[in-house]
NUNUZA-696415 format. One record per residue (C-alpha): residue in three letters; x, y, z. Coordinates in steps of 0.25 Angstrom, whole numbers, m for minus. Layout:
N
<pt><type>ala</type><px>X</px><py>Y</py><pz>Z</pz></pt>
...
REM end
This chain:
260
<pt><type>met</type><px>0</px><py>0</py><pz>0</pz></pt>
<pt><type>pro</type><px>5</px><py>14</py><pz>m3</pz></pt>
<pt><type>glu</type><px>9</px><py>22</py><pz>9</pz></pt>
<pt><type>val</type><px>0</px><py>34</py><pz>12</pz></pt>
<pt><type>ser</type><px>8</px><py>47</py><pz>13</pz></pt>
<pt><type>pro</type><px>8</px><py>55</py><pz>26</pz></pt>
<pt><type>glu</type><px>2</px><py>67</py><pz>19</pz></pt>
<pt><type>leu</type><px>m10</px><py>58</py><pz>14</pz></pt>
<pt><type>met</type><px>m12</px><py>52</py><pz>28</pz></pt>
<pt><type>ser</type><px>m12</px><py>66</py><pz>34</pz></pt>
<pt><type>val</type><px>m23</px><py>70</py><pz>25</pz></pt>
<pt><type>leu</type><px>m31</px><py>58</py><pz>27</pz></pt>
<pt><type>ser</type><px>m30</px><py>60</py><pz>42</pz></pt>
<pt><type>thr</type><px>m35</px><py>74</py><pz>42</pz></pt>
<pt><type>pro</type><px>m48</px><py>77</py><pz>49</pz></pt>
<pt><type>trp</type><px>m55</px><py>80</py><pz>36</pz></pt>
<pt><type>ala</type><px>m51</px><py>67</py><pz>30</pz></pt>
<pt><type>val</type><px>m55</px><py>59</py><pz>42</pz></pt>
<pt><type>ala</type><px>m69</px><py>67</py><pz>42</pz></pt>
<pt><type>ile</type><px>m71</px><py>64</py><pz>27</pz></pt>
<pt><type>ala</type><px>m68</px><py>50</py><pz>29</pz></pt>
<pt><type>val</type><px>m76</px><py>47</py><pz>41</pz></pt>
<pt><type>asn</type><px>m88</px><py>55</py><pz>35</pz></pt>
<pt><type>ser</type><px>m87</px><py>48</py><pz>22</pz></pt>
<pt><type>val</type><px>m88</px><py>34</py><pz>28</pz></pt>
<pt><type>leu</type><px>m100</px><py>39</py><pz>37</pz></pt>
<pt><type>leu</type><px>m107</px><py>45</py><pz>24</pz></pt>
<pt><type>gly</type><px>m105</px><py>32</py><pz>17</pz></pt>
<pt><type>ser</type><px>m110</px><py>24</py><pz>28</pz></pt>
<pt><type>ala</type><px>m122</px><py>33</py><pz>29</pz></pt>
<pt><type>val</type><px>m125</px><py>32</py><pz>14</pz></pt>
<pt><type>ile</type><px>m126</px><py>17</py><pz>14</pz></pt>
<pt><type>ala</type><px>m134</px><py>16</py><pz>27</pz></pt>
<pt><type>pro</type><px>m148</px><py>12</py><pz>25</pz></pt>
<pt><type>lys</type><px>m154</px><py>22</py><pz>34</pz></pt>
<pt><type>lys</type><px>m151</px><py>37</py><pz>30</pz></pt>
<pt><type>leu</type><px>m150</px><py>48</py><pz>40</pz></pt>
<pt><type>leu</type><px>m147</px><py>59</py><pz>29</pz></pt>
<pt><type>thr</type><px>m150</px><py>61</py><pz>15</pz></pt>
<pt><type>pro</type><px>m139</px><py>60</py><pz>5</pz></pt>
<pt><type>leu</type><px>m136</px><py>75</py><pz>5</pz></pt>
<pt><type>gly</type><px>m137</px><py>74</py><pz>20</pz></pt>
<pt><type>tyr</type><px>m126</px><py>64</py><pz>21</pz></pt>
<pt><type>ala</type><px>m117</px><py>72</py><pz>11</pz></pt>
<pt><type>asn</type><px>m119</px><py>84</py><pz>20</pz></pt>
<pt><type>ala</type><px>m117</px><py>76</py><pz>33</pz></pt>
<pt><type>trp</type><px>m104</px><py>71</py><pz>27</pz></pt>
<pt><type>val</type><px>m99</px><py>86</py><pz>25</pz></pt>
<pt><type>leu</type><px>m103</px><py>89</py><pz>39</pz></pt>
<pt><type>gly</type><px>m97</px><py>77</py><pz>45</pz></pt>
<pt><type>val</type><px>m83</px><py>79</py><pz>38</pz></pt>
<pt><type>leu</type><px>m83</px><py>94</py><pz>43</pz></pt>
<pt><type>leu</type><px>m86</px><py>90</py><pz>57</pz></pt>
<pt><type>trp</type><px>m76</px><py>78</py><pz>58</pz></pt>
<pt><type>ala</type><px>m65</px><py>86</py><pz>52</pz></pt>
<pt><type>ser</type><px>m68</px><py>98</py><pz>61</pz></pt>
<pt><type>phe</type><px>m72</px><py>92</py><pz>74</pz></pt>
<pt><type>gly</type><px>m67</px><py>78</py><pz>73</pz></pt>
<pt><type>trp</type><px>m74</px><py>66</py><pz>76</pz></pt>
<pt><type>arg</type><px>m81</px><py>72</py><pz>88</pz></pt>
<pt><type>gly</type><px>m88</px><py>82</py><pz>81</pz></pt>
<pt><type>phe</type><px>m92</px><py>72</py><pz>70</pz></pt>
<pt><type>ala</type><px>m97</px><py>63</py><pz>81</pz></pt>
<pt><type>val</type><px>m106</px><py>73</py><pz>88</pz></pt>
<pt><type>thr</type><px>m112</px><py>77</py><pz>74</pz></pt>
<pt><type>met</type><px>m115</px><py>62</py><pz>71</pz></pt>
<pt><type>leu</type><px>m122</px><py>61</py><pz>85</pz></pt>
<pt><type>tyr</type><px>m131</px><py>72</py><pz>82</pz></pt>
<pt><type>phe</type><px>m134</px><py>66</py><pz>68</pz></pt>
<pt><type>leu</type><px>m137</px><py>52</py><pz>73</pz></pt>
<pt><type>val</type><px>m145</px><py>56</py><pz>85</pz></pt>
<pt><type>gly</type><px>m153</px><py>67</py><pz>77</pz></pt>
<pt><type>ser</type><px>m156</px><py>57</py><pz>66</pz></pt>
<pt><type>ala</type><px>m160</px><py>47</py><pz>77</pz></pt>
<pt><type>val</type><px>m170</px><py>56</py><pz>84</pz></pt>
<pt><type>thr</type><px>m176</px><py>60</py><pz>71</pz></pt>
<pt><type>lys</type><px>m181</px><py>46</py><pz>69</pz></pt>
<pt><type>val</type><px>m188</px><py>46</py><pz>82</pz></pt>
<pt><type>gly</type><px>m203</px><py>44</py><pz>80</pz></pt>
<pt><type>leu</type><px>m200</px><py>47</py><pz>65</pz></pt>
<pt><type>ala</type><px>m213</px><py>39</py><pz>61</pz></pt>
<pt><type>glu</type><px>m222</px><py>48</py><pz>70</pz></pt>
<pt><type>lys</type><px>m215</px><py>61</py><pz>66</pz></pt>
<pt><type>glu</type><px>m216</px><py>58</py><pz>51</pz></pt>
<pt><type>ala</type><px>m231</px><py>54</py><pz>53</pz></pt>
<pt><type>ala</type><px>m233</px><py>68</py><pz>60</pz></pt>
<pt><type>gly</type><px>m225</px><py>75</py><pz>49</pz></pt>
<pt><type>ile</type><px>m215</px><py>80</py><pz>59</pz></pt>
<pt><type>ala</type><px>m203</px><py>71</py><pz>55</pz></pt>
<pt><type>glu</type><px>m190</px><py>76</py><pz>49</pz></pt>
<pt><type>ala</type><px>m190</px><py>76</py><pz>34</pz></pt>
<pt><type>arg</type><px>m185</px><py>63</py><pz>27</pz></pt>
<pt><type>ser</type><px>m187</px><py>55</py><pz>40</pz></pt>
<pt><type>gly</type><px>m176</px><py>62</py><pz>47</pz></pt>
<pt><type>val</type><px>m165</px><py>60</py><pz>36</pz></pt>
<pt><type>arg</type><px>m157</px><py>72</py><pz>36</pz></pt>
<pt><type>gly</type><px>m152</px><py>81</py><pz>24</pz></pt>
<pt><type>pro</type><px>m141</px><py>91</py><pz>22</pz></pt>
<pt><type>gly</type><px>m150</px><py>102</py><pz>28</pz></pt>
<pt><type>asn</type><px>m151</px><py>94</py><pz>41</pz></pt>
<pt><type>val</type><px>m136</px><py>91</py><pz>41</pz></pt>
<pt><type>trp</type><px>m132</px><py>105</py><pz>40</pz></pt>
<pt><type>gly</type><px>m144</px><py>111</py><pz>48</pz></pt>
<pt><type>ser</type><px>m139</px><py>102</py><pz>60</pz></pt>
<pt><type>ala</type><px>m124</px><py>103</py><pz>59</pz></pt>
<pt><type>leu</type><px>m120</px><py>115</py><pz>51</pz></pt>
<pt><type>val</type><px>m117</px><py>123</py><pz>64</pz></pt>
<pt><type>ala</type><px>m108</px><py>111</py><pz>69</pz></pt>
<pt><type>ala</type><px>m101</px><py>111</py><pz>55</pz></pt>
<pt><type>leu</type><px>m98</px><py>126</py><pz>56</pz></pt>
<pt><type>cys</type><px>m93</px><py>123</py><pz>70</pz></pt>
<pt><type>ala</type><px>m84</px><py>112</py><pz>65</pz></pt>
<pt><type>leu</type><px>m79</px><py>121</py><pz>53</pz></pt>
<pt><type>gly</type><px>m75</px><py>132</py><pz>63</pz></pt>
<pt><type>tyr</type><px>m68</px><py>122</py><pz>72</pz></pt>
<pt><type>ala</type><px>m60</px><py>117</py><pz>60</pz></pt>
<pt><type>leu</type><px>m56</px><py>131</py><pz>56</pz></pt>
<pt><type>leu</type><px>m51</px><py>135</py><pz>70</pz></pt>
<pt><type>arg</type><px>m36</px><py>135</py><pz>71</pz></pt>
<pt><type>ser</type><px>m38</px><py>130</py><pz>85</pz></pt>
<pt><type>pro</type><px>m50</px><py>121</py><pz>87</pz></pt>
<pt><type>ala</type><px>m46</px><py>119</py><pz>101</pz></pt>
<pt><type>ser</type><px>m49</px><py>134</py><pz>104</pz></pt>
<pt><type>val</type><px>m61</px><py>139</py><pz>111</pz></pt>
<pt><type>trp</type><px>m68</px><py>141</py><pz>98</pz></pt>
<pt><type>gly</type><px>m65</px><py>127</py><pz>94</pz></pt>
<pt><type>gly</type><px>m72</px><py>122</py><pz>106</pz></pt>
<pt><type>leu</type><px>m84</px><py>131</py><pz>104</pz></pt>
<pt><type>leu</type><px>m86</px><py>126</py><pz>90</pz></pt>
<pt><type>val</type><px>m86</px><py>112</py><pz>95</pz></pt>
<pt><type>leu</type><px>m96</px><py>116</py><pz>105</pz></pt>
<pt><type>gly</type><px>m104</px><py>123</py><pz>95</pz></pt>
<pt><type>ala</type><px>m104</px><py>111</py><pz>85</pz></pt>
<pt><type>val</type><px>m109</px><py>102</py><pz>96</pz></pt>
<pt><type>ala</type><px>m120</px><py>111</py><pz>101</pz></pt>
<pt><type>ser</type><px>m125</px><py>113</py><pz>87</pz></pt>
<pt><type>leu</type><px>m127</px><py>98</py><pz>86</pz></pt>
<pt><type>ala</type><px>m132</px><py>97</py><pz>100</pz></pt>
<pt><type>thr</type><px>m142</px><py>107</py><pz>96</pz></pt>
<pt><type>lys</type><px>m147</px><py>100</py><pz>83</pz></pt>
<pt><type>leu</type><px>m148</px><py>87</py><pz>90</pz></pt>
<pt><type>ser</type><px>m156</px><py>93</py><pz>101</pz></pt>
<pt><type>asp</type><px>m165</px><py>100</py><pz>91</pz></pt>
<pt><type>thr</type><px>m167</px><py>87</py><pz>83</pz></pt>
<pt><type>thr</type><px>m169</px><py>78</py><pz>95</pz></pt>
<pt><type>ala</type><px>m179</px><py>88</py><pz>101</pz></pt>
<pt><type>thr</type><px>m187</px><py>89</py><pz>88</pz></pt>
<pt><type>glu</type><px>m187</px><py>74</py><pz>85</pz></pt>
<pt><type>ile</type><px>m190</px><py>69</py><pz>99</pz></pt>
<pt><type>gly</type><px>m200</px><py>80</py><pz>101</pz></pt>
<pt><type>lys</type><px>m207</px><py>76</py><pz>88</pz></pt>
<pt><type>ala</type><px>m208</px><py>62</py><pz>92</pz></pt>
<pt><type>tyr</type><px>m211</px><py>63</py><pz>107</pz></pt>
<pt><type>gly</type><px>m215</px><py>77</py><pz>110</pz></pt>
<pt><type>arg</type><px>m228</px><py>76</py><pz>118</pz></pt>
<pt><type>arg</type><px>m230</px><py>91</py><pz>119</pz></pt>
<pt><type>thr</type><px>m224</px><py>100</py><pz>109</pz></pt>
<pt><type>phe</type><px>m224</px><py>116</py><pz>110</pz></pt>
<pt><type>leu</type><px>m219</px><py>127</py><pz>101</pz></pt>
<pt><type>ile</type><px>m207</px><py>133</py><pz>108</pz></pt>
<pt><type>thr</type><px>m212</px><py>148</py><pz>106</pz></pt>
<pt><type>thr</type><px>m226</px><py>146</py><pz>111</pz></pt>
<pt><type>leu</type><px>m226</px><py>133</py><pz>119</pz></pt>
<pt><type>gln</type><px>m239</px><py>130</py><pz>112</pz></pt>
<pt><type>pro</type><px>m241</px><py>115</py><pz>109</pz></pt>
<pt><type>val</type><px>m238</px><py>112</py><pz>94</pz></pt>
<pt><type>pro</type><px>m237</px><py>98</py><pz>86</pz></pt>
<pt><type>arg</type><px>m224</px><py>91</py><pz>87</pz></pt>
<pt><type>gly</type><px>m214</px><py>94</py><pz>76</pz></pt>
<pt><type>thr</type><px>m218</px><py>109</py><pz>76</pz></pt>
<pt><type>glu</type><px>m206</px><py>118</py><pz>73</pz></pt>
<pt><type>gly</type><px>m202</px><py>125</py><pz>86</pz></pt>
<pt><type>ala</type><px>m210</px><py>114</py><pz>95</pz></pt>
<pt><type>val</type><px>m203</px><py>109</py><pz>107</pz></pt>
<pt><type>ser</type><px>m207</px><py>97</py><pz>117</pz></pt>
<pt><type>leu</type><px>m202</px><py>92</py><pz>130</pz></pt>
<pt><type>glu</type><px>m198</px><py>79</py><pz>124</pz></pt>
<pt><type>gly</type><px>m190</px><py>85</py><pz>112</pz></pt>
<pt><type>thr</type><px>m183</px><py>96</py><pz>121</pz></pt>
<pt><type>leu</type><px>m178</px><py>85</py><pz>130</pz></pt>
<pt><type>ala</type><px>m174</px><py>77</py><pz>118</pz></pt>
<pt><type>gly</type><px>m167</px><py>88</py><pz>112</pz></pt>
<pt><type>ile</type><px>m159</px><py>91</py><pz>125</pz></pt>
<pt><type>leu</type><px>m155</px><py>77</py><pz>126</pz></pt>
<pt><type>gly</type><px>m150</px><py>77</py><pz>111</pz></pt>
<pt><type>ser</type><px>m141</px><py>89</py><pz>114</pz></pt>
<pt><type>ile</type><px>m136</px><py>82</py><pz>127</pz></pt>
<pt><type>val</type><px>m132</px><py>69</py><pz>119</pz></pt>
<pt><type>leu</type><px>m125</px><py>77</py><pz>108</pz></pt>
<pt><type>ala</type><px>m117</px><py>86</py><pz>118</pz></pt>
<pt><type>val</type><px>m113</px><py>75</py><pz>128</pz></pt>
<pt><type>phe</type><px>m108</px><py>66</py><pz>116</pz></pt>
<pt><type>ala</type><px>m100</px><py>78</py><pz>111</pz></pt>
<pt><type>trp</type><px>m94</px><py>79</py><pz>125</pz></pt>
<pt><type>gly</type><px>m92</px><py>64</py><pz>127</pz></pt>
<pt><type>ile</type><px>m83</px><py>63</py><pz>114</pz></pt>
<pt><type>gly</type><px>m75</px><py>75</py><pz>119</pz></pt>
<pt><type>phe</type><px>m80</px><py>85</py><pz>109</pz></pt>
<pt><type>ile</type><px>m86</px><py>96</py><pz>119</pz></pt>
<pt><type>pro</type><px>m83</px><py>98</py><pz>133</pz></pt>
<pt><type>pro</type><px>m93</px><py>94</py><pz>145</pz></pt>
<pt><type>leu</type><px>m98</px><py>109</py><pz>146</pz></pt>
<pt><type>gly</type><px>m101</px><py>108</py><pz>131</pz></pt>
<pt><type>val</type><px>m112</px><py>98</py><pz>133</pz></pt>
<pt><type>gly</type><px>m120</px><py>107</py><pz>141</pz></pt>
<pt><type>ile</type><px>m117</px><py>119</py><pz>132</pz></pt>
<pt><type>cys</type><px>m122</px><py>111</py><pz>120</pz></pt>
<pt><type>ile</type><px>m135</px><py>106</py><pz>127</pz></pt>
<pt><type>val</type><px>m138</px><py>121</py><pz>131</pz></pt>
<pt><type>ala</type><px>m135</px><py>126</py><pz>117</pz></pt>
<pt><type>ala</type><px>m143</px><py>115</py><pz>110</pz></pt>
<pt><type>phe</type><px>m155</px><py>118</py><pz>119</pz></pt>
<pt><type>val</type><px>m154</px><py>133</py><pz>116</pz></pt>
<pt><type>ala</type><px>m153</px><py>131</py><pz>101</pz></pt>
<pt><type>thr</type><px>m164</px><py>121</py><pz>100</pz></pt>
<pt><type>thr</type><px>m173</px><py>130</py><pz>108</pz></pt>
<pt><type>val</type><px>m170</px><py>141</py><pz>98</pz></pt>
<pt><type>glu</type><px>m172</px><py>132</py><pz>86</pz></pt>
<pt><type>ser</type><px>m186</px><py>129</py><pz>92</pz></pt>
<pt><type>leu</type><px>m189</px><py>143</py><pz>92</pz></pt>
<pt><type>ile</type><px>m185</px><py>145</py><pz>78</pz></pt>
<pt><type>gly</type><px>m193</px><py>133</py><pz>74</pz></pt>
<pt><type>ala</type><px>m205</px><py>139</py><pz>81</pz></pt>
<pt><type>thr</type><px>m204</px><py>153</py><pz>75</pz></pt>
<pt><type>ile</type><px>m196</px><py>155</py><pz>62</pz></pt>
<pt><type>glu</type><px>m191</px><py>142</py><pz>56</pz></pt>
<pt><type>asp</type><px>m196</px><py>140</py><pz>42</pz></pt>
<pt><type>lys</type><px>m203</px><py>154</py><pz>43</pz></pt>
<pt><type>val</type><px>m190</px><py>162</py><pz>40</pz></pt>
<pt><type>pro</type><px>m185</px><py>159</py><pz>26</pz></pt>
<pt><type>gly</type><px>m173</px><py>150</py><pz>26</pz></pt>
<pt><type>leu</type><px>m175</px><py>146</py><pz>40</pz></pt>
<pt><type>thr</type><px>m177</px><py>131</py><pz>38</pz></pt>
<pt><type>his</type><px>m175</px><py>120</py><pz>48</pz></pt>
<pt><type>asp</type><px>m161</px><py>117</py><pz>44</pz></pt>
<pt><type>val</type><px>m158</px><py>132</py><pz>46</pz></pt>
<pt><type>val</type><px>m164</px><py>132</py><pz>59</pz></pt>
<pt><type>asn</type><px>m156</px><py>120</py><pz>63</pz></pt>
<pt><type>val</type><px>m143</px><py>128</py><pz>59</pz></pt>
<pt><type>ile</type><px>m148</px><py>139</py><pz>68</pz></pt>
<pt><type>asn</type><px>m151</px><py>129</py><pz>79</pz></pt>
<pt><type>thr</type><px>m137</px><py>123</py><pz>79</pz></pt>
<pt><type>leu</type><px>m130</px><py>137</py><pz>77</pz></pt>
<pt><type>ile</type><px>m137</px><py>141</py><pz>90</pz></pt>
<pt><type>gly</type><px>m133</px><py>129</py><pz>97</pz></pt>
<pt><type>ala</type><px>m119</px><py>130</py><pz>93</pz></pt>
<pt><type>gly</type><px>m119</px><py>145</py><pz>96</pz></pt>
<pt><type>val</type><px>m125</px><py>144</py><pz>110</pz></pt>
<pt><type>ala</type><px>m115</px><py>132</py><pz>113</pz></pt>
<pt><type>met</type><px>m103</px><py>140</py><pz>109</pz></pt>
<pt><type>ala</type><px>m107</px><py>153</py><pz>116</pz></pt>
<pt><type>leu</type><px>m109</px><py>144</py><pz>129</pz></pt>
<pt><type>gly</type><px>m96</px><py>137</py><pz>127</pz></pt>
<pt><type>arg</type><px>m89</px><py>151</py><pz>125</pz></pt>
<pt><type>leu</type><px>m95</px><py>156</py><pz>138</pz></pt>
<pt><type>ala</type><px>m91</px><py>143</py><pz>145</pz></pt>
<pt><type>ile</type><px>m77</px><py>145</py><pz>141</pz></pt>
<pt><type>ser</type><px>m77</px><py>159</py><pz>146</pz></pt>
<pt><type>leu</type><px>m82</px><py>155</py><pz>160</pz></pt>
<pt><type>leu</type><px>m73</px><py>143</py><pz>162</pz></pt>
REM end
């Protein structure tokens, strides 16, 4: 066998090369799997996202994103038949497309890109960008879990702006069951991120608080102006939701640094 040159080995061992290899293997496995979680374009966009996250944050950032994706997809399937019968299920029976991919993870991707561009990722800003990425994903998982569990099991559903009873699935509606499930979703993701050494212990509480604040604002947007303002689609609202979660977490993280 011909020897591999040190230069080629150096290229093949770079974070970007590893990211491309890992995500290509996962993409191939997903494409041939009988059960689809994404549309073909959704898989292509997820590949781009996965490469960026792995190359920037390493395997930990990628793992946190995969946890969000797997848990979010799973809760979407909860009570799916009943939700489809009521006309309140996600489109395509929960199979995600490109809009869902970037609506959920654009903010995390931007945090990853900022982290990769820093000359000193171990700096204060590096840590805050990691915290922002985790908080954005915790926010989206909280939102998805609250929505899907609320649709399936919410006994009494209220519009967040008026507290008047409304049918399950109404934009801006909240329920006790959904709210508790949403909080649990953010806890699961934040604890996982801490458990693999991606964020510090204090970051767990910060991400949970940020997710709760952001999902509350998202419900207010859904109850008032979503789909009523031109261009304010559900995917755009998701970006706003996760941006708020990341922003609150980074602000709290910066405050904590100044006080400690």
